N, C-alpha and C positions, 0 to 999 in steps of 0.2 A: 340636537343630539343631546341626549342625557349623560351624565357623569359616569354611568355604569357601562357604556359601551365603548367608550374611549380606552379604558384598560383592558377590556376584553380583546379590542383590535390590536393594541400594542402587543399584549401576549401572543395572539396568533402571529402577528408578524415577526416577533421575535423567535417563536418556534419554527417558523418557516424559514427564517435566516440561518437558524443553528442547522437545521436539516440539510439546507442548500451547501453551507460550510462543510458539514461532515461528508456530503456526497462528493464535493470538489475535491476535499483532501484524499478521499478514497480513490477517485478518479486518477488524479494526479500520481499518487503513489503506484497504482496499477501501470499506467502508461509508462512511466519512468522506471519500473522495475524495483522500486524501492521496497515494495512488500513481499519480493522473492525471498529475501533473507528470513523475515518473519516466518513465512511457510516453511522454509528449509528447517529452521530452528524447532518449530512446533513438531513438524513430521519427525525429525531425527530423535528428539527427546521421547516422543511417544512410541516410537519403534523399539528403542534400546536407550533407557535412562544412563546407562553406564558409558555410552558411546561419547568420544570426545567430539564436541560441536566445533566446526571451523569458525573463526573469527570472521568478522564482517570482510576484512581485508582479503583473507584467504579465500572466501566464498565469492567475492567479486572477482578475484583473479582466476579462479577455476572457471567462473562462467565466461569471462571474457576469453579465456584460453579455448574453451569449447566452441565459443562462436567464431573464433579465428579460425579452428581446425575445420569447420564446416561452413564454408562461404555461400553455399547454395541454401542452408537452413537458417543461416542468422542474416541480420539486417545490415548489410555492409554497402557502403556506396562505391568501393573500388575493388 
């Protein structure tokens, strides 16, 4: 193996590791619902920049209340 292939291999492995890390972060945020607040704020500001955007706490409370009000549509165990 010559000296030029080792750095190229390391670069390729590092790029793959970064890509996997980004995908894993995205996946976990989607599964846990963490990205829902980001989507909400983006959509709310795009529709009306003057509107008051809920805080994360208010948003999560609203989301949990909506899930509790509709047990068939929400993922509840009991």
